Structures are given as C-alpha cells and as structure tokens.
C-alpha positions in Angstrom: 20.6 8.1 -2.0 18.9 6.4 -4.9 15.8 7.7 -6.8 12.6 5.7 -6.8 10.1 5.6 -9.6 6.6 6.7 -8.6 5.3 3.4 -9.9 7.2 1.6 -7.2 5.1 3.6 -4.7 1.8 3.4 -6.5 1.3 0.0 -8.0 -1.0 -3.0 -8.5 -1.1 -5.2 -5.3 -3.2 -7.7 -3.5 -4.8 -7.5 0.0 -4.7 -7.4 2.8 -1.2 -5.9 3.6 1.7 -4.7 1.5 4.2 -5.4 4.3 2.7 -8.6 5.6 1.2 -10.1 2.3 3.0 -8.7 -0.7 6.4 -8.5 0.9 6.5 -12.1 2.0 5.1 -13.1 -1.4 7.8 -11.2 -3.1 10.4 -12.7 -0.8 9.2 -16.2 -1.7 9.6 -15.4 -5.4 13.1 -14.0 -4.7 14.0 -17.3 -2.9 12.8 -19.4 -5.9 14.9 -17.2 -8.2 17.9 -17.8 -5.9 17.4 -21.5 -6.0 17.1 -21.5 -9.8 20.4 -19.5 -10.1 22.4 -21.7 -7.8 20.9 -25.1 -8.4 17.5 -26.1 -9.6 14.0 -26.7 -8.2 14.2 -30.3 -9.2 17.1 -30.8 -6.6 15.0 -29.4 -3.7 13.8 -32.0 -1.2 12.3 -29.7 1.4 11.6 -26.0 2.0 11.1 -24.3 5.4 10.0 -20.7 6.1 9.9 -19.1 9.5 8.2 -15.7 10.0 9.4 -13.5 12.9 8.4 -10.4 14.8 5.4 -8.4 13.5 5.0 -10.9 10.6 4.4 -13.7 13.1 2.3 -11.8 15.6 -0.3 -10.6 13.0 0.6 -13.1 10.3 -2.6 -15.1 10.1 -4.8 -11.9 10.1 -2.6 -10.3 7.4 -2.4 -13.5 5.2 1.4 -13.8 5.7 1.2 -17.6 5.8 -1.0 -17.6 2.7 1.4 -15.4 0.9 4.3 -17.6 1.8 2.6 -20.7 0.5 1.4 -19.2 -2.7 4.7 -17.4 -3.4 6.6 -20.7 -3.0 4.0 -22.3 -5.4 5.1 -19.9 -8.1 1.8 -17.9 -8.1 2.0 -14.1 -8.9 -0.2 -11.8 -6.9 -0.6 -9.5 -9.9 -2.2 -12.3 -12.0 -3.6 -14.9 -9.7 -7.4 -15.3 -9.8 -8.2 -14.0 -6.3 -11.4 -16.1 -6.2 -9.2 -19.2 -6.2 -6.9 -18.2 -3.3 -8.8 -20.1 -0.6 -9.1 -23.3 -2.5 -5.4 -23.3 -3.6 -4.3 -22.8 0.1 -6.7 -25.4 1.4 -5.4 -27.9 -1.2 -1.8 -27.4 0.1 -2.9 -27.8 3.7 -5.0 -30.9 3.1 -2.6 -32.7 0.8 0.5 -32.0 2.8 2.3 -31.2 -0.5 3.3 -28.0 -2.3 4.2 -27.7 -6.0 7.4 -25.7 -5.7 7.6 -22.9 -8.3 4.8 -24.7 -10.1 7.4 -27.4 -11.1 8.1 -30.0 -8.4 5.9 -31.5 -5.7 7.6 -31.4 -2.2 6.3 -32.3 1.3 4.8 -29.2 3.0 3.1 -29.5 6.3 1.6 -26.3 7.7 3.1 -25.6 11.2 6.2 -27.6 10.4 7.5 -26.3 7.1 5.8 -22.9 7.7 6.1 -21.5 11.2 5.0 -18.2 12.8 7.6 -17.6 15.6 6.1 -14.9 17.9 8.9 -15.2 20.4 11.7 -13.8 18.4 12.5 -10.8 16.1 15.3 -10.6 13.6 17.7 -7.6 14.1 17.3 -5.6 10.8 13.6 -5.0 10.8 10.4 -6.2 12.7 9.2 -7.9 9.5 11.8 -10.6 9.2 11.7 -14.1 7.7 14.1 -16.9 6.9 13.7 -19.4 4.0 15.7 -22.6 4.0 15.9 -25.1 1.1 17.4 -28.6 1.6 18.7 -30.3 -1.6 19.1 -33.9 -2.5 22.8 -33.7 -1.9 22.1 -32.7 1.7 23.3 -29.1 1.1 21.2 -26.1 2.2 20.4 -22.6 1.0 19.4 -20.2 3.7 18.2 -16.7 3.0 17.1 -13.9 5.3 14.6 -11.4 4.0 12.9 -8.3 5.5 9.6 -6.8 4.3 10.3 -3.1 4.7 7.0 -1.5 3.6 5.0 -1.1 0.5 5.9 -4.6 -0.8 9.7 -3.8 -0.9 12.0 -6.6 0.3 15.5 -6.2 1.7 18.3 -8.5 2.8 20.8 -7.7 5.5 23.4 -7.2 2.8 21.5 -5.6 0.0 18.3 -3.5 -0.1 16.2 -4.6 -3.1 15.1 -1.0 -3.6 18.5 -0.5 -5.2 17.7 -3.0 -7.9 14.7 -1.1 -9.1 16.2 2.4 -8.7 18.4 4.4 -10.9 20.0 7.9 -10.8 17.6 10.5 -12.2 18.6 13.7 -13.9 17.2 15.9 -11.1 17.2 13.7 -8.0 14.6 14.7 -5.5 15.2 13.3 -2.0 13.5 16.1 -0.1 10.9 18.9 -0.5 13.8 21.3 -0.7 15.1 19.4 -3.7 11.7 19.8 -5.4 11.7 23.5 -4.8 15.3 23.9 -5.9 14.9 22.1 -9.2 11.5 23.5 -10.2 13.0 27.0 -9.6 16.2 26.3 -11.5 14.3 24.8 -14.5 11.6 27.5 -14.4 8.9 24.9 -13.8 5.6 26.0 -12.3 4.3 22.5 -11.6 5.7 19.7 -9.5 4.4 17.1 -12.1 6.5 18.7 -14.8 9.6 17.8 -12.8 8.4 14.3 -12.1 7.8 13.8 -15.8 11.5 14.6 -16.4 12.7 12.3 -13.8 10.5 9.4 -14.8 12.1 9.5 -18.2 15.0 7.7 -16.5 12.8 4.6 -16.5 10.5 5.1 -19.5 9.2 7.5 -22.1 6.6 10.2 -21.2 4.0 8.3 -23.2 4.7 5.1 -21.2 4.5 7.1 -18.0 1.1 8.5 -19.0 -0.1 5.0 -20.1 1.0 3.5 -16.8 -0.8 6.2 -14.8 -4.0 5.7 -16.8 -3.7 1.9 -16.3 -3.5 2.6 -12.5 -6.5 4.8 -12.8 -8.5 2.0 -14.5 -7.5 -0.4 -11.8 -8.6 2.1 -9.1 -12.0 2.5 -10.8 -12.5 -1.2 -11.1 -11.6 -1.8 -7.4 -13.9 1.0 -6.2 -16.7 -0.4 -8.4 -16.3 -3.9 -7.1 -16.2 -2.7 -3.5 -19.4 -0.7 -3.9 -21.3 -3.7 -5.3 -20.2 -6.5 -2.9 -22.1 -7.3 0.3 -21.6 -9.7 3.1 -19.2 -10.4 5.9 -15.4 -9.9 5.6 -13.2 -12.9 6.3 -11.2 -13.3 9.4 -13.6 -13.9 12.3 -14.4 -10.3 13.4 -17.7 -10.5 11.5 -17.2 -7.0 10.0 -20.0 -6.2 7.7 -19.3 -4.6 4.3 -20.8 -1.2 4.2 -19.8 0.4 0.9 -22.4 -1.3 -1.1 -25.3 -0.2 1.1 -23.9 3.3 1.2 -23.6 3.4 -2.6 -27.2 2.3 -2.9 -28.4 5.0 -0.5 -26.5 7.8 -2.1 -27.2 7.0 -5.8 -29.8 9.2 -7.5 -32.5 7.5 -9.6 -31.3 5.8 -12.7 -30.3 2.5 -14.1 -26.8 1.4 -14.9 -24.9 -1.7 -16.1 -21.2 -1.8 -15.3 -18.5 0.6 -14.2 -18.7 3.2 -16.9 -22.5 3.7 -16.7 -22.2 3.9 -12.9 -19.6 6.6 -13.2 -21.8 8.5 -15.6 -24.7 8.3 -13.2 -22.5 9.6 -10.4 -21.6 12.6 -12.6 -25.3 13.4 -13.2 -26.5 13.3 -9.6 -26.8 16.5 -7.6 -24.6 16.5 -4.5 -24.6 18.6 -1.3 -21.5 19.1 0.8 -22.8 16.3 3.1 -23.4 13.8 0.4 -20.0 14.5 -1.2 -18.3 13.7 2.2 -20.3 10.5 2.3 -19.2 9.5 -1.2 -15.6 10.1 -0.3 -16.0 7.7 2.7 -17.9 5.3 0.5 -15.0 5.1 -2.1 -12.4 4.6 0.7 -14.5 1.9 2.4 -15.0 0.1 -0.9 -11.3 -0.2 -1.6 -10.4 -1.3 1.9 -13.1 -3.8 2.1 -11.7 -5.3 -1.1 -8.3 -5.2 0.4 -9.5 -7.0 3.6 -10.8 -9.9 1.5 -7.7 -10.6 -0.6 -8.9 -8.4 -3.5 -6.7 -6.8 -6.1 -6.1 -3.2 -5.1 -3.6 -0.4 -5.8 -0.9 -0.2 -3.2 -0.5 3.5 -2.4 2.0 3.5 -0.7 0.8 0.4 1.3 -2.2 -1.8 1.3 -3.4 -0.7 4.7 -3.7 2.8 3.3 -4.8 1.8 -0.2 -8.2 3.6 0.0 -7.0 7.2 0.5 -5.7 8.0 -2.9 -8.5 6.3 -4.8 -11.1 8.1 -2.7 -9.5 11.5 -3.3 -8.9 10.9 -7.0 -12.5 9.7 -7.5 -13.6 12.8 -5.6 -11.6 15.1 -8.0 -13.0 13.4 -11.1 -16.7 13.4 -10.0 -17.2 16.4 -7.7 -14.8 19.0 -8.9 -14.0 20.7 -12.2 -10.4 19.4 -12.2 -11.2 16.5 -14.4 -9.7 14.6 -17.3 -6.8 12.3 -18.2 -4.1 14.9 -17.8 -5.3 15.8 -14.3 -5.4 12.1 -13.3 -1.9 11.6 -14.5 -0.5 14.7 -12.8 -2.3 13.8 -9.6 -0.7 10.3 -9.5 2.8 11.6 -10.4 2.8 14.1 -7.6 1.3 11.8 -5.1 3.9 9.1 -5.9 6.7 11.6 -5.7 5.7 12.7 -2.2 5.5 9.0 -1.2 9.1 8.5 -2.3 10.2 11.3 0.1 8.7 9.5 3.1 10.1 6.1 1.9 13.6 7.5 1.7 13.6 9.8 4.7 11.4 8.1 7.2 9.3 4.9 6.7 6.1 3.7 5.0 6.0 0.5 7.2 3.5 0.4 10.1 5.8 -2.1 11.8 8.4 0.6 11.9 6.3 3.7 12.4 2.7 3.0 13.2 -0.2 4.1 11.0 1.2 7.6 10.6 3.6 5.8 8.2 0.7 4.3 6.2 -2.5 6.3 6.3 -0.5 9.4 7.2 1.8 9.2 4.3 -1.1 8.3 1.9 -3.0 11.3 3.1 0.0 13.5 2.5 0.4 12.0 -1.0 -3.3 12.6 -1.9 -3.3 16.1 -0.5 -0.3 17.0 -2.7 -1.8 15.4 -5.8 -5.1 17.2 -5.4 -3.4 20.5 -4.8 -1.4 20.0 -8.0 -4.4 19.6 -10.2 -6.3 22.4 -8.4 -3.6 24.7 -9.8 -1.5 25.0 -6.7 2.0 26.3 -6.8 5.0 24.2 -5.9 5.0 25.6 -2.4 1.3 25.0 -2.0 1.7 21.3 -3.1 4.4 20.7 -0.5 2.4 22.6 2.1 -0.6 20.4 1.5 1.4 17.3 2.1 2.9 18.8 5.3 -0.5 19.7 6.6 -1.9 16.2 6.0 1.0 14.5 7.7 1.1 17.0 10.6 -2.4 15.9 11.6 -1.5 12.2 11.5 1.6 12.4 13.7 1.6 9.7 16.4 -1.1 7.6 14.8 -0.7 4.1 16.0 -1.2 0.8 14.2 -3.3 -1.4 16.5 -5.4 -3.8 14.3 -7.9 -5.9 16.2 -7.1 -9.6 15.8 -4.2 -8.7 13.5 -6.7 -8.1 10.7 -6.6 -5.1 8.3 -10.2 -4.2 9.2 -10.6 -2.4 12.5 -9.7 0.5 12.7 -7.9 0.3 9.3 -11.0 0.5 6.9 -12.6 3.6 8.5 -9.2 5.1 9.0 -8.8 5.4 5.3 -12.0 7.4 5.0 -10.6 9.8 7.7 -7.3 10.0 5.8 -9.1 10.9 2.6 -11.2 13.7 4.2 -8.0 15.1 5.9 -6.3 15.1 2.5 -9.0 17.1 0.9 -9.1 19.5 3.8 -5.3 19.9 3.7 -5.5 20.7 -0.1 -8.2 23.3 0.5 -6.2 25.0 3.2 -3.0 25.0 1.2 -4.6 26.4 -1.9 -5.8 29.4 0.0 -2.5 29.9 1.9 0.8 31.6 1.3 3.4 28.8 1.7 6.2 31.4 2.2 4.6 32.1 5.6 4.4 28.5 6.7 6.2 27.8 10.0 6.6 24.1 9.3 8.1 22.6 6.1 7.4 19.1 4.6 11.0 18.1 5.3 10.6 19.1 9.0 7.4 17.2 9.4 9.0 14.2 7.7 11.8 14.3 10.3 9.3 14.7 13.0 7.4 11.6 11.8 10.5 9.5 11.8 11.5 10.8 15.3 7.9 9.9 16.5 8.2 6.5 14.9 11.5 5.8 16.7 10.0 6.9 20.1 6.7 5.0 19.7 6.3 1.8 21.8 6.5 -1.4 19.8 3.1 -2.3 21.2 1.6 0.3 18.7 3.5 -0.9 15.6 1.4 -3.5 14.0 1.8 -6.1 16.7 -1.8 -6.2 17.9 -0.4 -5.9 21.4 -1.7 -2.4 22.3 -4.5 0.1 21.8 -7.7 -1.1 20.2 -6.2 -4.5 19.7 -6.2 -5.3 23.4 -8.9 -2.9 24.5 -11.6 -4.8 22.5 -12.3 -8.3 23.6 -12.3 -10.5 20.4 -11.6 -14.2 19.9 -8.1 -15.0 18.6 -8.1 -15.3 14.8 
C-alpha cells in the first residue's frame, strides 16, 4: 500500500464537487497530455466524451459537463477566473466550437460531443467516463477514466494515486500504525510523525509553508462566503445565508477586508450559543461558495469542504489553541486521518454515501482539533473514531443533483460533531475505548458496500425523491 501526502487530501479545489467536477476536469487534462505524448493536438479532428453512472445522473447539478468542456479547453481549475466560467461555457455552446488545449479549434456540439449517459455504468467505479479523440489519419485514441473521490482519477489499469505517492520512512496505513510508530520513536504528538513522513515529498519548511497557504485560502473562502448574498445557481432557489448570519452575529465595529474582519471577531464577546452559530456560519459560507463554482479547499472532498475550515476557524477565534504552529499541526493530523479512510475505505459519496465525505471530514477535523488541544496520540485517534461513528450510514441524496440540499447544512452539522468528538476524547481514557478508529473504518466500508445505490449520489433516493423539485 502506498503512502499519500496530506496535501493530496487537503488541497485547493473548485466547486461544486471533487468527484463530479474536479475529477472529470483532471481526467480531461490527463487525456490532453495523452494526446500530446502519442500524437499532437493539431492532428485532432474531433473529441467525444461520455459520462456514465453517477457522473451522468447528477452531472448537470455537479457541473460535470462544465468541467469536461473547460478541462478539454486547457483551463486549470486552480487558476481559472471563476467569475468567467459561465461565459466561457456559454461561448462553447453557442459557437459549436472548442479550443482544444487552448491550441486548436475543433467542432464541439453539446449533446453530441459531450453526452451524459444515465442508462449505463462502467464496471470499475460508478464515476466512469470515456474520452475519444479522432485524428486526421482516421485513427482513434480511446481512454477510460474513473473519478474515485477527492479529485483523484484512476484508469482500469493504473490508479493515478500511485503517481503522486511514494514510500515514506514510517508508512501509516492504519490507526494502529500511527500508534506503533509514535511509540517506537517516542513521539507524543501525531503531527511529529506526519512531519517526518511528509519529508518524503518536501522539506519541513515547505510543508509548513504549504499548510499556511492552505490556511490563507481557507480564510479567504470563508470571508467571501460571509459577504456574498443572493440565490445559488442551479434552479433550487437556495438563498445564501452566511452573509446575513455574519451581519447578525458581528459586534459593533467597522472593518475593511479579511484581516480586519478577523480582528473584529477576536474582540467580540461570545456565548456558547453564538459560538455554535459562528461555527455554522463558517461552514455555510464555504459550502455556499462551493455550490457556486467558487474556489475552495477540498478536504477531503468538495461536498465536505466546509467542515475543516469551520473547525479550524473555531479554534483560532474562540479557543486559546491559536497560532501558526497550531494551524499547521491541525492540518497535518487532519490530512493524515483522511489518508487512512482513502486507503482503507472510500472518500467518494458515489461509493459510500455521505458518511464517506462529511463523515470523513468530521473525523479529520476532530483529530486535528484534539491534536492542538494537547490530546495524546490515543485521544486524537479516539476523536476521529467518535466523529465517524456518529456519521455511519449517512446517505448522499442531493436534491436535483446539486451540492446544496442537504449538503450545505450537513457541513455545519459535521463541524459541530467534530468539536463535540474532540471534547469527549480529550476528557477520556482511550485505553478504555471499546471501538478503535480502524474498526470504525472497516465498519464504514462494510456499510458503504451494503448501502443501496439509490443513496450513493444518484439523486434517486431519500430527500432527492421525497421533495418535489423541477428537474435541473
């Protein structure tokens, strides 16, 4: 089993879905690279892409079609001006042409060159897609890709995770591994072990810098989300709430920009009730940004992208566990817990329901918070276990295929559960725990395999069919 850097689990992304937006976008970029290696973009006459299974059933609501078109156009979701996405997509649809890889104009008619096939699923994973390029010598290049969660893309022959992984000095593929290595190395903190393993990819300074960059992106996303009003796109007419909540909760004072807003938050007096409201506000802000093709931090997925920012913001504003070192250690531990679920179960809602997304994110956040609160190795793992235990069986049933209802509020609930799990763990003796993190991970995977496909991001069960909404 290969090791995964925590920055493959917590990373910059774009909404609304890591599996259904970022994954297909990455697959399109991989296909362009394949064309460049084997022939050239200039030799391409036509490109077709067909999305299957869960990608097709909730594709429009999740922006799968948009990701496919922009990915083939050579756009990068980490750098694209998100305000220009709608106009770029509309230009392709109206003109009937696409600039392949930003280099060559080819015919591209939506519904013919890009198809959402809801009648068929590919065998390897519910999030399957096939790209086909036809060249001017009449030859074809056909590639099959699968979006396996968190933006990761696999092929039937080779999992792309292997390309970004390496062998670490102290490989941790389970909670038991973490306990074993921290004990053998006489380390009292999980983050110290993660620092050692991350040196397989970069220096400690680079790791710290990357974590602080992630933190800056989190703050900017939360700030944007708490200051934007209006209706979310997609047709459900979901009203943004974070901005109004931010306005109601703020104490008196003027501010201009992110840093002054943060300073004002620190100065305000807060009761238990208002702190809970702020945690919800932070999570709502991120997921409202995610729902509108905003730039967010995937942690470990986009549908669950509000949990870790909300809990980390909570720690830096409402607790004494503040500062850059705490932020870094929180993210390292949270990311490490995410890798365990990625390797031993799933972080894809199409495979495991929302327990694999918000559940995993809540476990990650609980572990990170416990770490900076001074928890022992056992308490950190216990917090992750508690958070996941109380998300077991959580379905993924987005109304209209949009990452809005119940997804946005669900992140607020996941954040509150993470804080609760951390508080329980920090006051507990982990040696007396009856359930381990590894056992709850296996239970989550067993639950995922037993769950009806209707509740795995297909919009064919639960709230998705209980609520009468027009097709999006």
